[in-house]
C-alpha positions as CSV (number, residue, x, y, z in Angstrom):
1,M,-3.7,32.5,16.4
2,Q,-1.1,30.4,18.1
3,W,-0.9,26.7,17.6
4,E,0.5,24.3,20.3
5,L,1.8,20.9,19.2
6,P,2.6,17.9,21.5
7,P,6.4,17.9,21.9
8,A,6.5,14.4,20.4
9,G,3.7,14.8,18.0
10,F,1.8,11.5,17.3
11,L,4.4,9.7,19.5
12,S,3.3,11.7,22.5
13,S,1.4,10.5,25.5
14,E,-1.6,12.7,24.3
15,A,-1.7,10.5,21.2
16,D,-1.7,7.4,23.3
17,E,-4.8,8.7,25.1
18,L,-6.5,9.3,21.8
19,V,-6.3,5.7,20.6
20,P,-9.4,4.4,22.5
21,I,-11.5,7.4,21.2
22,V,-10.4,6.7,17.6
23,L,-11.0,3.0,17.9
24,Q,-14.5,3.6,19.2
25,A,-15.4,6.1,16.6
26,N,-14.9,3.6,13.8
27,E,-15.4,0.4,15.8
28,R,-16.9,-1.5,12.9
29,F,-14.1,-0.6,10.4
30,F,-11.5,-1.5,13.0
31,A,-13.0,-4.8,13.9
32,L,-13.1,-5.9,10.2
33,A,-9.7,-4.5,9.6
34,K,-8.2,-6.5,12.5
35,D,-9.9,-9.7,11.4
36,V,-8.5,-9.2,7.8
37,N,-5.1,-8.9,9.5
38,Q,-5.6,-12.1,11.5
39,L,-6.6,-13.9,8.4
40,M,-3.6,-12.6,6.3
41,M,-1.2,-13.6,9.2
42,A,-2.7,-17.2,9.3
43,M,-2.3,-17.6,5.6
44,A,1.3,-16.4,5.9
45,Q,1.9,-18.9,8.6
46,E,0.6,-21.7,6.6
47,S,2.5,-20.6,3.5
48,L,5.9,-20.3,5.3
49,N,5.5,-23.9,6.4
50,T,4.5,-25.3,3.1
51,V,6.3,-23.3,0.4
52,H,9.9,-24.3,0.2
53,T,11.3,-23.6,-3.2
54,S,13.8,-21.2,-4.8
55,S,13.3,-17.5,-3.9
56,M,12.2,-16.6,-7.4
57,A,9.8,-19.5,-7.8
58,D,6.2,-18.4,-8.4
59,D,4.9,-19.6,-5.1
60,A,7.7,-18.1,-3.1
61,V,7.1,-14.7,-4.7
62,L,3.4,-15.0,-3.8
63,V,4.3,-15.7,-0.2
64,R,6.6,-12.7,-0.1
65,L,3.9,-10.5,-1.7
66,L,1.6,-11.6,1.1
67,M,4.1,-10.8,3.7
68,R,4.9,-7.4,2.3
69,A,1.1,-6.6,2.1
70,A,0.7,-7.7,5.7
71,G,3.5,-5.5,6.9
72,F,2.3,-2.4,5.2
73,Y,-1.2,-3.1,6.3
74,Q,-0.4,-3.5,9.9
75,G,1.7,-0.3,9.7
76,A,-1.4,1.6,8.2
77,L,-3.6,0.2,11.0
78,L,-1.2,1.4,13.7
79,M,-1.1,4.8,12.1
80,A,-4.9,4.8,11.8
81,E,-5.3,4.1,15.5
82,R,-3.3,7.2,16.4
83,G,-5.4,9.3,14.1
84,M,-2.6,9.6,11.4
85,Y,-4.9,9.3,8.5
86,V,-2.7,10.8,5.9
87,E,0.3,8.6,6.7
88,C,-2.1,5.7,6.9
89,R,-3.2,6.3,3.3
90,A,0.4,6.4,2.2
91,M,0.8,2.9,3.6
92,A,-2.6,1.7,2.2
93,R,-1.3,2.8,-1.3
94,S,1.5,0.3,-0.9
95,V,-1.0,-2.4,0.0
96,I,-2.9,-1.7,-3.1
97,E,0.3,-1.9,-5.1
98,V,0.8,-5.4,-3.9
99,S,-2.8,-6.3,-4.7
100,L,-2.0,-5.3,-8.3
101,A,1.0,-7.6,-8.3
102,V,-1.0,-10.5,-6.9
103,A,-3.6,-10.0,-9.6
104,A,-0.9,-9.9,-12.3
105,M,0.3,-13.3,-11.0
106,G,-3.2,-14.6,-11.5
107,G,-3.4,-13.0,-15.0
108,D,-0.1,-12.9,-17.0
109,K,2.3,-14.6,-14.5
110,A,5.0,-15.2,-17.0
111,T,5.1,-11.4,-18.0
112,F,5.0,-10.3,-14.4
113,M,7.8,-12.5,-13.4
114,Q,10.0,-11.2,-16.2
115,M,9.1,-7.7,-15.3
116,L,10.2,-8.4,-11.7
117,R,13.6,-9.7,-12.8
118,D,14.1,-6.9,-15.4
119,D,13.2,-4.3,-12.7
120,H,15.7,-5.7,-10.3
121,L,18.6,-5.5,-12.9
122,K,17.5,-2.1,-14.2
123,S,17.4,-0.7,-10.7
124,R,21.0,-2.0,-10.1
125,R,22.1,-0.4,-13.4
126,N,20.6,2.9,-12.4
127,R,22.4,3.0,-9.1
128,Y,25.7,2.2,-10.8
129,L,25.1,5.0,-13.3
130,T,24.4,7.4,-10.5
131,L,27.5,6.4,-8.6
132,H,29.5,6.6,-11.9
133,T,28.3,10.1,-12.6
134,H,29.3,11.4,-9.2
135,S,32.5,9.5,-8.6
136,T,35.8,11.3,-9.2
137,D,38.2,8.4,-8.7
138,P,39.3,6.9,-12.1
139,G,39.5,3.3,-10.7
140,T,36.1,3.5,-9.2
141,R,34.6,4.8,-12.4
142,K,36.3,2.0,-14.4
143,T,34.9,-0.6,-12.2
144,L,31.5,0.9,-12.3
145,Q,31.5,1.1,-16.0
146,T,32.4,-2.5,-16.3
147,A,29.4,-3.3,-14.1
148,I,27.2,-1.1,-16.1
149,D,28.2,-2.7,-19.4
150,Q,27.3,-6.1,-18.1
151,L,23.6,-5.0,-17.7
152,E,21.4,-4.5,-20.6
153,K,20.5,-0.9,-21.4
154,S,17.1,-1.9,-22.7
155,L,15.8,-3.2,-19.4
156,S,12.7,-1.4,-17.9
157,I,11.7,-0.3,-14.5
158,M,8.5,-2.1,-13.5
159,S,5.6,0.4,-13.3
160,P,2.4,-0.1,-11.3
161,K,0.3,0.9,-14.3
162,A,2.0,-1.9,-16.4
163,V,1.5,-4.4,-13.6
164,A,-2.1,-3.4,-13.2
165,A,-2.8,-4.1,-16.9
166,L,-1.7,-7.7,-16.5
167,G,-4.5,-8.7,-14.0
168,A,-8.1,-8.4,-13.1
169,L,-7.6,-5.4,-10.9
170,E,-6.6,-3.0,-13.5
171,P,-9.4,-0.5,-12.4
172,A,-7.9,-0.4,-9.0
173,Y,-4.9,1.4,-10.5
174,F,-7.0,4.6,-10.4
175,T,-7.3,4.4,-6.7
176,Y,-3.5,3.9,-6.5
177,Q,-3.2,7.1,-8.5
178,V,-5.6,9.0,-6.2
179,L,-3.5,7.9,-3.2
180,S,-0.3,8.9,-4.9
181,D,-1.6,12.5,-5.1
182,D,-3.6,12.4,-1.9
183,A,-0.8,11.1,0.4
184,G,2.0,9.1,-1.3
185,H,3.9,12.0,-2.9
186,V,4.6,15.7,-2.1
187,S,1.9,17.4,-4.1
188,A,-0.6,20.3,-3.7
189,T,-3.3,17.8,-2.7
190,S,-1.3,16.1,-0.1
191,L,-0.1,19.4,1.5
192,D,-3.8,20.5,1.6
193,H,-4.3,18.0,4.4
194,F,-2.5,20.4,6.7
195,I,-4.8,23.5,6.1
196,E,-8.4,24.3,6.9
197,P,-9.5,26.6,4.1
198,H,-12.4,29.2,4.5
199,E,-14.4,31.2,2.0
200,G,-13.0,29.4,-1.0
201,R,-9.3,29.5,0.3
202,K,-9.5,33.3,0.7
203,Y,-8.6,32.6,4.3
204,W,-7.1,29.6,5.9
205,N,-5.6,28.0,9.0
206,Y,-3.1,25.4,9.7
207,K,-4.7,22.0,10.5
208,V,-3.0,20.1,13.3
209,G,-3.7,16.9,15.2
210,A,-5.5,13.7,14.4
211,G,-7.9,13.2,11.6
212,G,-11.7,13.1,12.3
213,P,-13.7,9.9,12.2
214,D,-14.8,10.4,8.5
215,E,-11.1,10.8,7.5
216,I,-9.9,7.8,9.4
217,A,-12.9,5.7,8.0
218,A,-11.8,6.6,4.5
219,S,-8.3,5.6,5.2
220,L,-9.3,2.3,6.7
221,Y,-11.4,1.7,3.6
222,Y,-8.4,2.1,1.4
223,C,-6.5,-0.4,3.6
224,L,-9.2,-2.9,3.2
225,Y,-9.5,-2.1,-0.5
226,G,-5.9,-3.4,-1.0
227,A,-5.7,-6.1,1.7
228,I,-8.8,-8.1,0.9
229,P,-7.8,-8.8,-2.9
230,V,-4.4,-9.8,-1.7
231,A,-5.9,-12.4,0.6
232,V,-8.4,-13.6,-2.1
233,G,-5.7,-13.8,-4.8
234,V,-3.0,-15.5,-2.7
235,A,-5.4,-18.0,-1.3
236,E,-6.6,-18.9,-4.8
237,L,-3.0,-19.2,-6.3
238,L,-1.5,-21.1,-3.4
239,K,-4.6,-23.3,-3.2
240,L,-5.3,-22.5,0.4
241,E,-8.8,-23.8,0.4
242,Q,-8.9,-24.1,4.2
243,F,-9.2,-20.3,4.3
244,A,-12.2,-20.1,1.8
245,G,-14.9,-19.6,4.6
246,Q,-13.0,-16.8,6.3
247,I,-12.3,-15.1,3.0
248,N,-15.9,-15.2,2.0
249,E,-16.9,-13.8,5.4
250,V,-14.6,-10.8,5.2
251,V,-15.6,-10.1,1.7
252,D,-19.2,-10.2,2.7
253,R,-18.6,-7.9,5.6
254,F,-16.6,-5.5,3.4
255,D,-19.5,-5.2,1.0
256,K,-21.9,-4.3,3.8
257,V,-19.8,-1.7,5.7
258,P,-20.8,1.9,5.1
259,H,-19.0,3.3,2.1
260,P,-17.1,6.4,3.3
261,L,-16.0,7.3,-0.1
262,E,-19.5,7.6,-1.7
263,K,-19.5,11.3,-1.2
264,N,-16.4,11.3,-3.5
265,A,-18.1,9.1,-6.1
266,Q,-17.4,11.9,-8.8
267,R,-13.7,11.1,-8.4
268,G,-14.3,7.6,-9.5
269,Y,-13.8,5.6,-6.3
270,S,-15.1,2.0,-6.5
271,K,-14.8,-1.1,-4.4
272,P,-12.3,-3.7,-5.7
273,T,-13.6,-7.0,-7.1
274,P,-11.7,-9.6,-5.0
C-alpha cells in the first residue's frame, strides 16, 4: 500500500476544506467549547483592568494562570478544528495542569506560592549546572559556579502531582497522567495513534490524516475538563461575581453533553468537579 500525504500536512488547503466537516460532526461540543472560550476571555479582560499589583501577588498570579489556560485552550480548539486530535490532547493536558494550579490557590495558597518561587530558582540553578558541565572556558565556569553557589541546592522543582495534592482537583491528576502517556510525551501509547492494528496487532497499517468524530469529541472533552474548573476557580478567588450566571450555564451544559469517554470508564476517566 502506498500512502499519500498532503505536502503541507495539516497546514494544507485540504485541511482547510476539512474544518467545516469537523465542526459539523461535533457541533454541540464545539459550540460549548467556544462559549467557554468567550467566558474565559471576558474574565481575563475584566481582570486585566482591575488587578494591578506586583507580579507575584496572589491575584496577579491568578490572572496569569487564567491567561495561560486560555492560550493553550484556544490552541487546542484550533487543532481540533483541523482534525489534529492528538496534538489537541497535548494542549488540553496543559490546560488541566493550570486547573490543578488554580485549585491549589484555592486550597493551600501559601504552599503553592512558595513552590512557584522555589521552582523558578531551582530551574535557574539547573540551567547553570548544565552550562557549567558543558563549558570548557575557565572564566565562564567560575562565573557559573558563583551563580550556582548563590542558589540553594535543596530547592525543588514543582511537580503537577504535588500541586494537585494541594487543592480540590487532586483526582484530576489521573487524567493529566493519562494525557501525558496518550499525547504529551513520546510513548508507546502516543505512537499508537499513528497505526491501525489488525488481528490483535498481527498486522497493521500506518494511520494518517485527521481523527474521526469520536476521537475529536474525546479531545474536546479533555479541553473542557481543564478549562471549566479554571473559570470556576478564578472567578471564585478573584470574586468575579458578575460571571456567576455564565459559569453556572456552561457547567450545566457540560454535565449534559454526551460523555465520549464512558467507553473508557475502566481507565478511570471522570468529570471534574468545578
